[in-house]
PATIRO-264640 format. One record per residue: residue number from 1; residue in one letter; chain; x, y, z of N, C-alpha, C in turn. Coordinates in nm, 3 decimals. Layout:
<nodes>
+------+------+-------+---------+---------+---------+---------+---------+---------+---------+---------+---------+
: resi : resn : chain :     n_u :     n_v :     n_w :    ca_u :    ca_v :    ca_w :     c_u :     c_v :     c_w :
+------+------+-------+---------+---------+---------+---------+---------+---------+---------+---------+---------+
:  NUM :    A :     A :       X :       Y :       Z :       X :       Y :       Z :       X :       Y :       Z :
...
+------+------+-------+---------+---------+---------+---------+---------+---------+---------+---------+---------+
</nodes>
This chain:
<nodes>
+------+------+-------+---------+---------+---------+---------+---------+---------+---------+---------+---------+
: resi : resn : chain :     n_u :     n_v :     n_w :    ca_u :    ca_v :    ca_w :     c_u :     c_v :     c_w :
+------+------+-------+---------+---------+---------+---------+---------+---------+---------+---------+---------+
:    1 :    M :     A :   1.685 :   2.001 :   0.833 :   1.720 :   1.985 :   0.673 :   1.853 :   1.966 :   0.642 :
:    2 :    S :     A :   1.880 :   1.878 :   0.552 :   2.017 :   1.849 :   0.518 :   2.077 :   1.953 :   0.417 :
:    3 :    H :     A :   2.160 :   1.913 :   0.310 :   2.219 :   1.999 :   0.216 :   2.094 :   2.039 :   0.124 :
:    4 :    Q :     A :   2.152 :   2.155 :   0.059 :   2.055 :   2.213 :  -0.035 :   2.103 :   2.162 :  -0.183 :
:    5 :    R :     A :   2.007 :   2.098 :  -0.223 :   2.047 :   2.026 :  -0.368 :   2.015 :   2.151 :  -0.489 :
:    6 :    P :     A :   2.082 :   2.134 :  -0.578 :   2.022 :   2.213 :  -0.695 :   1.875 :   2.195 :  -0.738 :
:    7 :    L :     A :   1.814 :   2.306 :  -0.758 :   1.677 :   2.302 :  -0.819 :   1.695 :   2.215 :  -0.952 :
:    8 :    P :     A :   1.582 :   2.144 :  -0.987 :   1.561 :   2.088 :  -1.105 :   1.577 :   2.211 :  -1.217 :
:    9 :    A :     A :   1.613 :   2.195 :  -1.336 :   1.647 :   2.294 :  -1.449 :   1.499 :   2.365 :  -1.470 :
:   10 :    F :     A :   1.391 :   2.289 :  -1.482 :   1.274 :   2.343 :  -1.511 :   1.209 :   2.433 :  -1.402 :
:   11 :    L :     A :   1.279 :   2.435 :  -1.274 :   1.215 :   2.513 :  -1.155 :   1.320 :   2.649 :  -1.145 :
:   12 :    E :     A :   1.426 :   2.646 :  -1.215 :   1.516 :   2.755 :  -1.210 :   1.453 :   2.882 :  -1.232 :
:   13 :    G :     A :   1.449 :   2.990 :  -1.142 :   1.385 :   3.099 :  -1.177 :   1.227 :   3.114 :  -1.151 :
:   14 :    R :     A :   1.183 :   3.004 :  -1.106 :   1.032 :   2.998 :  -1.091 :   0.989 :   2.972 :  -0.950 :
:   15 :    L :     A :   1.103 :   2.913 :  -0.884 :   1.084 :   2.870 :  -0.732 :   1.205 :   2.905 :  -0.679 :
:   16 :    L :     A :   1.189 :   2.946 :  -0.545 :   1.309 :   2.945 :  -0.450 :   1.351 :   2.822 :  -0.388 :
:   17 :    P :     A :   1.487 :   2.801 :  -0.403 :   1.550 :   2.661 :  -0.359 :   1.490 :   2.624 :  -0.225 :
:   18 :    S :     A :   1.482 :   2.712 :  -0.122 :   1.448 :   2.701 :  -0.002 :   1.284 :   2.639 :   0.008 :
:   19 :    V :     A :   1.206 :   2.703 :  -0.081 :   1.046 :   2.656 :  -0.097 :   1.043 :   2.521 :  -0.144 :
:   20 :    Y :     A :   1.141 :   2.477 :  -0.244 :   1.167 :   2.342 :  -0.295 :   1.203 :   2.250 :  -0.189 :
:   21 :    E :     A :   1.300 :   2.291 :  -0.123 :   1.358 :   2.192 :  -0.015 :   1.249 :   2.166 :   0.116 :
:   22 :    R :     A :   1.194 :   2.266 :   0.140 :   1.092 :   2.253 :   0.255 :   0.999 :   2.147 :   0.194 :
:   23 :    W :     A :   0.944 :   2.173 :   0.068 :   0.837 :   2.067 :   0.004 :   0.885 :   1.935 :   0.005 :
:   24 :    L :     A :   1.021 :   1.922 :  -0.048 :   1.085 :   1.781 :  -0.051 :   1.087 :   1.724 :   0.095 :
:   25 :    A :     A :   1.138 :   1.804 :   0.191 :   1.120 :   1.741 :   0.320 :   1.016 :   1.706 :   0.384 :
:   26 :    R :     A :   0.890 :   1.789 :   0.355 :   0.753 :   1.754 :   0.402 :   0.712 :   1.638 :   0.334 :
:   27 :    K :     A :   0.734 :   1.613 :   0.211 :   0.682 :   1.500 :   0.142 :   0.756 :   1.392 :   0.191 :
:   28 :    A :     A :   0.892 :   1.387 :   0.198 :   0.951 :   1.264 :   0.231 :   0.928 :   1.220 :   0.386 :
:   29 :    A :     A :   0.894 :   1.306 :   0.465 :   0.862 :   1.280 :   0.606 :   0.732 :   1.222 :   0.609 :
:   30 :    A :     A :   0.654 :   1.271 :   0.533 :   0.504 :   1.211 :   0.532 :   0.489 :   1.062 :   0.483 :
:   31 :    H :     A :   0.586 :   1.038 :   0.379 :   0.591 :   0.906 :   0.308 :   0.672 :   0.818 :   0.405 :
:   32 :    V :     A :   0.771 :   0.851 :   0.489 :   0.845 :   0.786 :   0.562 :   0.745 :   0.744 :   0.694 :
:   33 :    K :     A :   0.659 :   0.833 :   0.728 :   0.569 :   0.809 :   0.843 :   0.470 :   0.697 :   0.789 :
:   34 :    R :     A :   0.424 :   0.722 :   0.677 :   0.323 :   0.615 :   0.616 :   0.373 :   0.483 :   0.598 :
:   35 :    D :     A :   0.503 :   0.475 :   0.541 :   0.577 :   0.341 :   0.518 :   0.596 :   0.275 :   0.631 :
:   36 :    R :     A :   0.644 :   0.355 :   0.737 :   0.693 :   0.285 :   0.861 :   0.557 :   0.207 :   0.896 :
:   37 :    K :     A :   0.453 :   0.281 :   0.896 :   0.314 :   0.228 :   0.961 :   0.288 :   0.093 :   0.885 :
:   38 :    R :     A :   0.321 :   0.094 :   0.744 :   0.295 :  -0.013 :   0.657 :   0.405 :  -0.130 :   0.669 :
:   39 :    G :     A :   0.503 :  -0.117 :   0.760 :   0.607 :  -0.222 :   0.767 :   0.723 :  -0.217 :   0.688 :
:   40 :    Y :     A :   0.718 :  -0.105 :   0.608 :   0.856 :  -0.108 :   0.544 :   0.971 :  -0.090 :   0.614 :
:   41 :    Q :     A :   1.092 :  -0.149 :   0.593 :   1.210 :  -0.164 :   0.659 :   1.318 :  -0.053 :   0.609 :
:   42 :    G :     A :   1.379 :  -0.002 :   0.711 :   1.493 :   0.087 :   0.683 :   1.462 :   0.202 :   0.601 :
:   43 :    V :     A :   1.339 :   0.262 :   0.607 :   1.318 :   0.395 :   0.550 :   1.356 :   0.526 :   0.616 :
:   44 :    T :     A :   1.425 :   0.614 :   0.554 :   1.470 :   0.721 :   0.624 :   1.444 :   0.865 :   0.536 :
:   45 :    G :     A :   1.426 :   0.961 :   0.607 :   1.388 :   1.079 :   0.534 :   1.496 :   1.127 :   0.429 :
:   46 :    A :     A :   1.633 :   1.115 :   0.454 :   1.732 :   1.137 :   0.379 :   1.726 :   1.054 :   0.246 :
:   47 :    V :     A :   1.697 :   0.934 :   0.241 :   1.687 :   0.845 :   0.120 :   1.563 :   0.901 :   0.047 :
:   48 :    Y :     A :   1.449 :   0.901 :   0.111 :   1.313 :   0.948 :   0.064 :   1.350 :   1.093 :  -0.013 :
:   49 :    R :     A :   1.405 :   1.177 :   0.050 :   1.427 :   1.327 :  -0.011 :   1.489 :   1.292 :  -0.133 :
:   50 :    A :     A :   1.620 :   1.208 :  -0.146 :   1.697 :   1.197 :  -0.277 :   1.608 :   1.133 :  -0.365 :
:   51 :    T :     A :   1.517 :   1.035 :  -0.319 :   1.454 :   0.955 :  -0.427 :   1.331 :   1.031 :  -0.489 :
:   52 :    I :     A :   1.272 :   1.115 :  -0.397 :   1.163 :   1.189 :  -0.457 :   1.228 :   1.308 :  -0.543 :
:   53 :    H :     A :   1.349 :   1.370 :  -0.509 :   1.390 :   1.467 :  -0.583 :   1.453 :   1.410 :  -0.729 :
:   54 :    E :     A :   1.494 :   1.298 :  -0.733 :   1.525 :   1.227 :  -0.839 :   1.386 :   1.204 :  -0.948 :
:   55 :    A :     A :   1.299 :   1.170 :  -0.882 :   1.157 :   1.166 :  -0.936 :   1.113 :   1.311 :  -1.001 :
:   56 :    V :     A :   1.130 :   1.413 :  -0.930 :   1.098 :   1.536 :  -0.965 :   1.174 :   1.577 :  -1.100 :
:   57 :    V :     A :   1.315 :   1.538 :  -1.110 :   1.400 :   1.555 :  -1.196 :   1.339 :   1.488 :  -1.326 :
:   58 :    R :     A :   1.321 :   1.373 :  -1.302 :   1.264 :   1.273 :  -1.402 :   1.141 :   1.348 :  -1.480 :
:   59 :    S :     A :   1.042 :   1.394 :  -1.374 :   0.933 :   1.432 :  -1.439 :   0.934 :   1.565 :  -1.532 :
:   60 :    E :     A :   1.055 :   1.630 :  -1.532 :   1.071 :   1.755 :  -1.618 :   0.937 :   1.849 :  -1.595 :
:   61 :    G :     A :   0.890 :   1.833 :  -1.469 :   0.779 :   1.935 :  -1.452 :   0.645 :   1.892 :  -1.491 :
:   62 :    R :     A :   0.631 :   1.763 :  -1.536 :   0.489 :   1.711 :  -1.583 :   0.457 :   1.588 :  -1.510 :
:   63 :    D :     A :   0.302 :   1.572 :  -1.518 :   0.266 :   1.476 :  -1.455 :   0.283 :   1.324 :  -1.530 :
:   64 :    V :     A :   0.346 :   1.250 :  -1.457 :   0.390 :   1.131 :  -1.524 :   0.280 :   1.055 :  -1.584 :
:   65 :    Y :     A :   0.164 :   1.052 :  -1.559 :   0.053 :   0.965 :  -1.592 :  -0.014 :   1.046 :  -1.720 :
:   66 :    T :     A :  -0.040 :   1.184 :  -1.704 :  -0.101 :   1.254 :  -1.829 :  -0.024 :   1.350 :  -1.907 :
:   67 :    G :     A :   0.104 :   1.366 :  -1.860 :   0.194 :   1.454 :  -1.941 :   0.178 :   1.600 :  -1.930 :
:   68 :    E :     A :   0.065 :   1.638 :  -1.822 :   0.039 :   1.772 :  -1.805 :   0.131 :   1.856 :  -1.735 :
:   69 :    E :     A :   0.161 :   1.976 :  -1.775 :   0.267 :   2.065 :  -1.712 :   0.181 :   2.098 :  -1.553 :
:   70 :    L :     A :   0.272 :   2.067 :  -1.454 :   0.225 :   2.095 :  -1.317 :   0.249 :   2.231 :  -1.281 :
:   71 :    A :     A :   0.154 :   2.275 :  -1.184 :   0.148 :   2.413 :  -1.120 :   0.260 :   2.423 :  -0.990 :
:   72 :    W :     A :   0.382 :   2.429 :  -1.022 :   0.486 :   2.401 :  -0.917 :   0.476 :   2.533 :  -0.811 :
:   73 :    H :     A :   0.421 :   2.639 :  -0.876 :   0.409 :   2.755 :  -0.781 :   0.309 :   2.729 :  -0.659 :
:   74 :    L :     A :   0.235 :   2.623 :  -0.668 :   0.133 :   2.589 :  -0.572 :   0.190 :   2.504 :  -0.454 :
:   75 :    I :     A :   0.324 :   2.451 :  -0.475 :   0.381 :   2.338 :  -0.373 :   0.361 :   2.427 :  -0.250 :
:   76 :    S :     A :   0.340 :   2.341 :  -0.139 :   0.319 :   2.383 :   0.012 :   0.214 :   2.489 :   0.035 :
:   77 :    Q :     A :   0.117 :   2.509 :  -0.070 :   0.023 :   2.610 :  -0.054 :  -0.126 :   2.537 :  -0.036 :
:   78 :    Y :     A :  -0.134 :   2.392 :  -0.039 :  -0.261 :   2.343 :   0.006 :  -0.307 :   2.364 :   0.140 :
:   79 :    N :     A :  -0.441 :   2.402 :   0.159 :  -0.486 :   2.436 :   0.276 :  -0.622 :   2.343 :   0.296 :
:   80 :    N :     A :  -0.619 :   2.266 :   0.411 :  -0.731 :   2.173 :   0.426 :  -0.857 :   2.258 :   0.475 :
:   81 :    D :     A :  -0.829 :   2.362 :   0.548 :  -0.947 :   2.444 :   0.597 :  -1.025 :   2.498 :   0.464 :
:   82 :    E :     A :  -0.943 :   2.563 :   0.373 :  -1.000 :   2.613 :   0.250 :  -1.060 :   2.512 :   0.164 :
:   83 :    S :     A :  -0.985 :   2.381 :   0.172 :  -1.047 :   2.286 :   0.072 :  -1.164 :   2.240 :   0.130 :
:   84 :    E :     A :  -1.193 :   2.224 :   0.273 :  -1.314 :   2.201 :   0.340 :  -1.427 :   2.296 :   0.290 :
:   85 :    R :     A :  -1.396 :   2.427 :   0.302 :  -1.497 :   2.520 :   0.273 :  -1.525 :   2.541 :   0.125 :
:   86 :    G :     A :  -1.431 :   2.528 :   0.038 :  -1.438 :   2.552 :  -0.121 :  -1.478 :   2.436 :  -0.163 :
:   87 :    R :     A :  -1.463 :   2.311 :  -0.118 :  -1.497 :   2.175 :  -0.181 :  -1.430 :   2.182 :  -0.327 :
:   88 :    H :     A :  -1.532 :   2.151 :  -0.433 :  -1.512 :   2.113 :  -0.568 :  -1.418 :   2.232 :  -0.623 :
:   89 :    Q :     A :  -1.470 :   2.367 :  -0.585 :  -1.381 :   2.466 :  -0.664 :  -1.238 :   2.478 :  -0.613 :
:   90 :    Y :     A :  -1.215 :   2.459 :  -0.473 :  -1.087 :   2.477 :  -0.442 :  -1.004 :   2.352 :  -0.480 :
:   91 :    K :     A :  -1.067 :   2.239 :  -0.490 :  -1.002 :   2.119 :  -0.555 :  -0.956 :   2.140 :  -0.708 :
:   92 :    A :     A :  -1.052 :   2.186 :  -0.781 :  -1.031 :   2.234 :  -0.924 :  -0.910 :   2.330 :  -0.931 :
:   93 :    D :     A :  -0.910 :   2.422 :  -0.838 :  -0.798 :   2.527 :  -0.849 :  -0.671 :   2.481 :  -0.823 :
:   94 :    V :     A :  -0.652 :   2.360 :  -0.747 :  -0.525 :   2.302 :  -0.715 :  -0.496 :   2.165 :  -0.789 :
:   95 :    A :     A :  -0.586 :   2.147 :  -0.871 :  -0.579 :   2.003 :  -0.947 :  -0.433 :   1.984 :  -1.001 :
:   96 :    L :     A :  -0.382 :   2.081 :  -1.065 :  -0.245 :   2.049 :  -1.112 :  -0.127 :   2.084 :  -0.995 :
:   97 :    L :     A :  -0.159 :   2.071 :  -0.871 :  -0.062 :   2.093 :  -0.773 :   0.039 :   1.961 :  -0.787 :
:   98 :    P :     A :   0.171 :   1.964 :  -0.785 :   0.247 :   1.868 :  -0.792 :   0.244 :   1.770 :  -0.647 :
:   99 :    T :     A :   0.226 :   1.649 :  -0.662 :   0.225 :   1.551 :  -0.562 :   0.321 :   1.433 :  -0.579 :
:  100 :    V :     A :   0.343 :   1.352 :  -0.496 :   0.422 :   1.237 :  -0.494 :   0.334 :   1.105 :  -0.468 :
:  101 :    D :     A :   0.362 :   1.009 :  -0.582 :   0.279 :   0.893 :  -0.588 :   0.391 :   0.778 :  -0.573 :
:  102 :    H :     A :   0.345 :   0.678 :  -0.497 :   0.423 :   0.565 :  -0.459 :   0.415 :   0.461 :  -0.583 :
:  103 :    I :     A :   0.514 :   0.416 :  -0.630 :   0.546 :   0.324 :  -0.748 :   0.644 :   0.210 :  -0.702 :
:  104 :    D :     A :   0.626 :   0.073 :  -0.745 :   0.705 :  -0.011 :  -0.729 :   0.734 :  -0.038 :  -0.587 :
:  105 :    S :     A :   0.640 :  -0.022 :  -0.502 :   0.665 :  -0.050 :  -0.369 :   0.684 :  -0.204 :  -0.307 :
:  106 :    S :     A :   0.766 :  -0.224 :  -0.234 :   0.779 :  -0.357 :  -0.182 :   0.806 :  -0.326 :  -0.015 :
:  107 :    L :     A :   0.815 :  -0.441 :   0.061 :   0.841 :  -0.425 :   0.192 :   0.983 :  -0.373 :   0.234 :
:  108 :    S :     A :   1.066 :  -0.383 :   0.144 :   1.205 :  -0.324 :   0.162 :   1.246 :  -0.190 :   0.095 :
:  109 :    S :     A :   1.156 :  -0.143 :  -0.002 :   1.200 :  -0.016 :  -0.054 :   1.076 :   0.058 :  -0.119 :
:  110 :    S :     A :   1.087 :   0.159 :  -0.175 :   0.977 :   0.224 :  -0.229 :   1.032 :   0.311 :  -0.328 :
:  111 :    G :     A :   0.949 :   0.329 :  -0.440 :   0.996 :   0.423 :  -0.555 :   0.887 :   0.551 :  -0.554 :
:  112 :    F :     A :   0.908 :   0.643 :  -0.624 :   0.810 :   0.743 :  -0.624 :   0.805 :   0.806 :  -0.771 :
:  113 :    C :     A :   0.682 :   0.876 :  -0.825 :   0.691 :   0.947 :  -0.937 :   0.615 :   1.075 :  -0.897 :
:  114 :    I :     A :   0.599 :   1.166 :  -0.994 :   0.540 :   1.290 :  -0.962 :   0.422 :   1.307 :  -1.047 :
:  115 :    C :     A :   0.301 :   1.334 :  -0.995 :   0.196 :   1.379 :  -1.069 :   0.101 :   1.471 :  -1.010 :
:  116 :    A :     A :   0.003 :   1.507 :  -1.064 :  -0.093 :   1.618 :  -1.025 :  -0.180 :   1.574 :  -0.911 :
:  117 :    W :     A :  -0.201 :   1.656 :  -0.811 :  -0.294 :   1.614 :  -0.705 :  -0.416 :   1.552 :  -0.746 :
:  118 :    R :     A :  -0.473 :   1.597 :  -0.859 :  -0.608 :   1.544 :  -0.928 :  -0.564 :   1.396 :  -0.967 :
:  119 :    T :     A :  -0.469 :   1.375 :  -1.029 :  -0.448 :   1.237 :  -1.076 :  -0.425 :   1.139 :  -0.975 :
:  120 :    N :     A :  -0.326 :   1.178 :  -0.867 :  -0.303 :   1.106 :  -0.753 :  -0.431 :   1.067 :  -0.676 :
:  121 :    H :     A :  -0.516 :   1.171 :  -0.656 :  -0.644 :   1.140 :  -0.607 :  -0.728 :   1.030 :  -0.675 :
:  122 :    A :     A :  -0.741 :   1.053 :  -0.802 :  -0.818 :   0.962 :  -0.880 :  -0.766 :   0.829 :  -0.890 :
:  123 :    K :     A :  -0.634 :   0.805 :  -0.892 :  -0.555 :   0.698 :  -0.902 :  -0.577 :   0.605 :  -0.764 :
:  124 :    N :     A :  -0.567 :   0.687 :  -0.646 :  -0.571 :   0.630 :  -0.513 :  -0.464 :   0.513 :  -0.513 :
:  125 :    D :     A :  -0.516 :   0.388 :  -0.482 :  -0.424 :   0.292 :  -0.465 :  -0.393 :   0.193 :  -0.581 :
:  126 :    L :     A :  -0.452 :   0.233 :  -0.707 :  -0.442 :   0.152 :  -0.796 :  -0.289 :   0.154 :  -0.867 :
:  127 :    S :     A :  -0.244 :   0.037 :  -0.922 :  -0.123 :   0.043 :  -0.995 :  -0.138 :   0.122 :  -1.131 :
:  128 :    H :     A :  -0.011 :   0.125 :  -1.173 :  -0.019 :   0.198 :  -1.292 :  -0.110 :   0.127 :  -1.403 :
:  129 :    Q :     A :  -0.090 :   0.009 :  -1.424 :  -0.182 :  -0.082 :  -1.506 :  -0.319 :  -0.075 :  -1.490 :
:  130 :    A :     A :  -0.347 :  -0.084 :  -1.363 :  -0.502 :  -0.084 :  -1.324 :  -0.566 :   0.049 :  -1.356 :
:  131 :    L :     A :  -0.481 :   0.159 :  -1.337 :  -0.517 :   0.293 :  -1.372 :  -0.557 :   0.304 :  -1.494 :
:  132 :    I :     A :  -0.470 :   0.243 :  -1.616 :  -0.477 :   0.239 :  -1.741 :  -0.606 :   0.168 :  -1.782 :
:  133 :    D :     A :  -0.621 :   0.056 :  -1.730 :  -0.723 :  -0.040 :  -1.754 :  -0.871 :   0.039 :  -1.723 :
:  134 :    L :     A :  -0.878 :   0.096 :  -1.608 :  -0.990 :   0.167 :  -1.575 :  -1.006 :   0.283 :  -1.659 :
:  135 :    C :     A :  -0.919 :   0.363 :  -1.708 :  -0.935 :   0.455 :  -1.797 :  -0.980 :   0.414 :  -1.930 :
:  136 :    I :     A :  -0.938 :   0.298 :  -1.975 :  -0.982 :   0.246 :  -2.113 :  -1.138 :   0.223 :  -2.087 :
:  137 :    K :     A :  -1.187 :   0.155 :  -1.976 :  -1.302 :   0.115 :  -1.948 :  -1.397 :   0.246 :  -1.954 :
:  138 :    V :     A :  -1.356 :   0.339 :  -1.884 :  -1.429 :   0.480 :  -1.900 :  -1.442 :   0.533 :  -2.019 :
:  139 :    L :     A :  -1.349 :   0.523 :  -2.091 :  -1.335 :   0.586 :  -2.245 :  -1.430 :   0.512 :  -2.323 :
:  140 :    Q :     A :  -1.424 :   0.360 :  -2.325 :  -1.500 :   0.291 :  -2.421 :  -1.668 :   0.302 :  -2.352 :
:  141 :    H :     A :  -1.682 :   0.304 :  -2.224 :  -1.819 :   0.326 :  -2.192 :  -1.878 :   0.454 :  -2.234 :
:  142 :    A :     A :  -1.774 :   0.555 :  -2.259 :  -1.819 :   0.687 :  -2.306 :  -1.837 :   0.704 :  -2.472 :
:  143 :    G :     A :  -1.817 :   0.571 :  -2.520 :  -1.814 :   0.571 :  -2.669 :  -1.706 :   0.596 :  -2.745 :
:  144 :    Y :     A :  -1.585 :   0.612 :  -2.687 :  -1.450 :   0.616 :  -2.760 :  -1.389 :   0.462 :  -2.800 :
:  145 :    T :     A :  -1.317 :   0.485 :  -2.890 :  -1.265 :   0.364 :  -2.953 :  -1.101 :   0.388 :  -2.907 :
:  146 :    I :     A :  -1.059 :   0.279 :  -2.832 :  -0.913 :   0.284 :  -2.802 :  -0.833 :   0.205 :  -2.908 :
:  147 :    D :     A :  -0.723 :   0.293 :  -2.940 :  -0.632 :   0.218 :  -3.051 :  -0.500 :   0.247 :  -3.018 :
:  148 :    K :     A :  -0.436 :   0.167 :  -2.936 :  -0.285 :   0.198 :  -2.884 :  -0.191 :   0.228 :  -2.975 :
:  149 :    D :     A :  -0.222 :   0.168 :  -3.089 :  -0.099 :   0.184 :  -3.187 :  -0.124 :   0.329 :  -3.264 :
:  150 :    A :     A :  -0.231 :   0.396 :  -3.261 :  -0.241 :   0.506 :  -3.340 :  -0.159 :   0.623 :  -3.296 :
+------+------+-------+---------+---------+---------+---------+---------+---------+---------+---------+---------+
</nodes>
C-alpha cells in the first residue's frame, strides 16, 4: 500500500485511516483486474486509488444517484457466505454499504462515483441516463406523475 492520504472530512472520527486505505486499495485492485480483462490500457492501482479517493471526497458520504447517506462503517464488512445464508435480509442490512461504480469509461480511461451497494446492484451496467429512464418508467407504471421542474 502506498502513502496514507487524509481521510475525507466526513469520515474523520468515524473511520480509522487504515480501514479506509485498505478498502480503497481493495476496490482499486478489483477494478484494475476487471478493466484489464475488458481491454483498458494503462490502468494501475495507484491511479485507480487516487481516482476512487477523489470520488469518495466528491460524494460527501452520500450515494451519487439517490442522495442517501451511506453506511461507511460497513466498508470491508461484506461477507459472501453470510450473504448466501441470509439472502434478502443480509442484503437489506448492507443496502447502504458504500461501493464504487464505473462512469464515463472508455478503452483508455475510467471514472468512478460512489453509491450504495443496493443502487449499484440495481443499476448494474446501465448508464446514468438509462437508469433515470428506467426509474421514470417504474414510477409512471406505479401511477406517479413525473415533473422534472417541480
